[in-house]
C-alpha positions in Angstrom: 120.4 127.2 102.7 116.3 128.3 102.6 113.8 126.3 105.2 112.7 124.2 102.3 116.5 123.1 102.3 116.7 122.7 106.3 113.9 120.6 106.4 114.1 118.5 103.5 118.3 118.1 105.4 116.9 117.5 108.3 114.2 114.7 107.4 117.2 113.1 104.6 119.0 112.7 107.8 116.5 110.9 110.0 115.5 108.6 107.0 119.2 107.1 106.6 119.7 106.9 110.7 116.4 104.4 110.5 117.8 102.6 107.2 120.3 102.0 110.0 119.0 101.0 112.8 119.2 97.3 113.5 116.7 95.3 112.1 115.6 97.6 110.4 115.9 95.4 107.1 114.0 92.9 108.8 110.7 95.8 109.5 110.4 96.5 105.7 110.9 92.9 104.4 109.0 91.0 106.6 106.8 92.8 108.9 105.5 95.8 107.1 103.8 93.6 104.3 102.1 91.1 107.0 100.9 94.4 108.3 100.0 95.8 104.9 98.0 93.0 103.6 96.3 92.6 107.3 92.6 94.1 106.4 91.6 94.7 109.8 94.7 96.7 110.7 94.8 98.7 106.8 91.0 99.4 107.3 91.2 100.5 110.9 94.2 103.1 109.7 92.1 104.6 107.1 89.2 105.4 109.5 91.7 106.9 111.6 93.5 109.2 109.3 90.9 109.1 107.1 92.9 110.7 104.0 90.7 112.9 101.7 93.6 112.8 99.1 93.5 109.6 96.2 90.6 108.3 94.2 88.5 105.0 95.2 90.1 106.0 99.0 86.9 104.0 100.7 85.4 105.7 103.6 83.3 102.4 104.5 84.9 98.8 104.9 85.6 97.4 101.2 85.2 93.6 101.7 84.8 92.3 98.2 86.3 88.9 98.6 90.0 87.3 99.3 92.4 89.1 97.2 95.1 87.4 95.7 96.9 90.9 95.4 97.2 93.0 98.4 98.1 96.3 95.7 94.3 95.4 94.8 92.9 97.7 97.8 94.6 100.5 96.2 92.4 100.3 93.0 90.1 102.8 92.4 86.5 102.4 92.8 84.3 101.8 90.3 80.2 102.0 91.4 77.7 100.2 88.2 74.0 100.8 88.8 71.6 98.3 88.0 68.0 98.7 88.7 64.7 97.7 87.9 66.0 94.3 86.9 64.7 91.1 86.0 66.5 87.6 86.8 67.9 87.8 83.1 69.3 91.0 83.0 70.7 91.1 86.7 72.8 87.7 85.8 73.9 89.3 82.4 74.9 92.5 84.4 76.4 90.6 87.5 79.0 88.8 84.8 79.5 91.7 82.8 80.7 93.6 86.6 82.7 90.7 86.9 83.7 89.5 83.1 84.9 92.9 82.9 86.9 93.2 86.3 89.1 89.8 85.9 89.8 91.1 82.3 90.9 94.6 83.2 92.2 94.2 87.1 92.1 97.5 87.3 88.8 98.6 89.3 87.1 97.5 93.0 83.3 97.3 91.7 80.6 98.5 93.5 77.4 96.9 92.2 74.7 98.8 93.4 71.1 96.7 93.0 67.4 96.8 94.6 67.0 93.3 94.2 67.2 90.8 97.2 70.2 89.2 95.3 72.7 90.1 97.9 74.6 86.3 98.3 75.1 86.1 94.7 76.9 90.0 94.7 79.3 89.4 97.4 79.6 85.4 96.3 81.9 86.6 93.1 83.4 88.8 95.1 81.9 92.1 94.5 80.9 94.5 97.2 76.8 95.0 96.7 75.0 98.5 98.0 70.9 97.7 98.3 68.1 100.6 97.5 64.6 100.0 98.5 62.7 99.1 94.7 60.1 102.0 93.1 57.9 98.7 93.5 58.3 98.3 97.0 58.1 102.3 97.5 54.6 103.6 99.6 54.9 107.0 99.1 55.0 109.3 95.6 57.3 108.0 92.6 59.1 111.5 92.9 60.2 110.6 96.2 62.2 107.5 95.9 63.6 109.4 92.4 64.6 111.5 95.3 66.1 108.5 97.9 67.9 106.5 95.3 69.7 109.9 93.8 70.7 110.6 97.9 71.8 106.7 97.8 73.8 106.9 95.0 75.7 110.4 96.2 75.9 108.1 99.9 77.9 105.5 97.6 80.1 108.0 96.1 80.9 109.4 98.9 81.0 106.3 100.7 83.2 104.2 98.7 85.4 108.0 97.4 84.0 106.2 93.8 86.0 107.2 91.5 83.9 106.6 88.4 79.9 105.8 88.1 78.7 103.5 85.3 74.3 103.1 84.6 74.4 99.5 83.0 72.7 99.2 79.7 68.6 97.6 79.7 70.3 94.2 78.9 72.9 94.3 81.5 75.7 95.5 79.6 78.7 97.9 79.7 77.9 100.6 77.8 81.0 100.9 75.3 82.7 103.7 76.4 82.8 102.7 79.9 84.2 100.2 78.9 87.0 101.5 77.3 87.8 104.1 79.7 87.8 101.1 82.7 90.2 98.7 80.0 92.3 101.8 79.3 93.3 102.5 83.5 95.4 99.4 84.0 97.6 100.5 81.4 98.1 103.9 82.7 98.5 102.6 86.0 101.3 100.7 84.7 103.0 103.5 82.9 103.2 106.0 85.7 101.4 108.4 84.8 98.4 108.3 87.5 101.1 108.6 90.1 99.5 109.5 93.0 96.0 110.1 91.8 94.9 106.5 93.0 97.2 106.0 95.7 
């Protein structure tokens, strides 16, 4: 028997012994689901162990409103960038992101904006990240572009963003990005992405 086989055999015996332990069924049926649905505890575990695997595992606390489905925490994070938008474009962009999220149920959105409408975004259950607008930048415009680039890298790294979408000038989600995001849920349900988002 190889060392790998002996190790697997040992783990199998340990798992069987754990399943025979009194109270195992109670822990599996009642305690673990409650622990899993506790956002504070889940956030603490991710911060302590900081897993480097899996797409969409946020390093930053991800508070996107009350989730009816605890498995929503396992969905990939998608960042949507909407900078320099007027009121109407901003409203259309936020509506488009929320509509696609609700239609697909396949991702957790982060909206990157340079407007002060943070409460409006959070009120729709979307995480928001704010950058200083170009009009409010006091330095060289080229420095502002570099700043925005650094902030987007921070969003990708901090939220472990799976995909970055730059919304169109009219606030709509580009067709290619929308097709990609609509394909995520069927792939998750078919099991073809097993282990990639979890």
